[in-house]
C-alpha positions in Angstrom: 41.2 -58.6 35.5 42.9 -58.3 32.0 39.7 -57.2 30.2 39.2 -54.4 32.9 42.7 -53.2 32.4 42.4 -53.1 28.6 39.1 -51.3 28.8 40.5 -48.6 31.2 43.5 -48.2 28.9 41.6 -47.7 25.7 39.0 -45.5 27.5 42.0 -43.3 28.7 43.2 -43.2 25.0 39.7 -42.3 23.8 39.5 -39.6 26.4 42.9 -38.1 25.5 41.9 -38.1 21.9 44.6 -40.3 20.8 42.3 -42.7 19.2 38.7 -42.6 18.2 36.0 -45.2 18.5 34.7 -47.3 21.3 36.4 -50.0 23.5 34.8 -52.7 21.4 36.3 -51.4 18.2 39.8 -51.8 19.5 39.4 -54.8 21.9 36.3 -56.8 20.9 35.0 -59.3 23.4 33.8 -61.7 20.7 35.5 -63.0 17.6 35.2 -60.1 15.0 36.1 -62.5 12.2 38.9 -60.2 10.8 40.3 -61.6 7.6 44.2 -61.2 7.7 44.4 -61.0 4.0 42.3 -57.6 3.8 44.8 -54.8 4.7 42.4 -52.7 6.7 41.3 -55.7 8.8 45.1 -56.8 9.2 45.8 -53.3 10.8 42.8 -54.0 13.3 44.5 -57.4 14.0 47.7 -55.8 14.6 46.2 -53.4 17.1 44.4 -56.1 18.8 47.7 -57.9 19.2 49.4 -54.8 20.5 46.7 -54.6 23.3 47.2 -58.1 24.3 50.8 -57.5 24.8 50.0 -54.4 26.8 47.8 -56.5 29.0 50.5 -59.3 29.4 53.0 -56.7 30.2 50.9 -54.5 32.6 47.8 -56.1 33.9 49.3 -59.3 35.2 50.9 -59.2 38.5 54.6 -59.9 38.7 55.8 -62.9 40.7 57.6 -62.1 43.9 61.2 -63.4 44.2 61.0 -65.1 47.3 64.7 -66.1 47.4 65.8 -62.6 47.7 63.2 -61.9 50.3 64.8 -64.9 52.4 68.4 -63.5 51.9 67.5 -60.3 53.6 66.9 -62.1 57.0 
């Protein structure tokens, strides 16, 4: 579920021309072995982390507050 959400979000960004490359460039499914001591690879790592945050905020369904629903009755 989360991987599909990231793929569709990255594909939308690529289609809009905001970013260039492929989905695998921005959100690899395997360990890309980025070295955080290399500036260019650190930037890729930061982008990856931002995509993970995006997934956590948007792809995971929010919990229902059942206590509020029971108060309505």
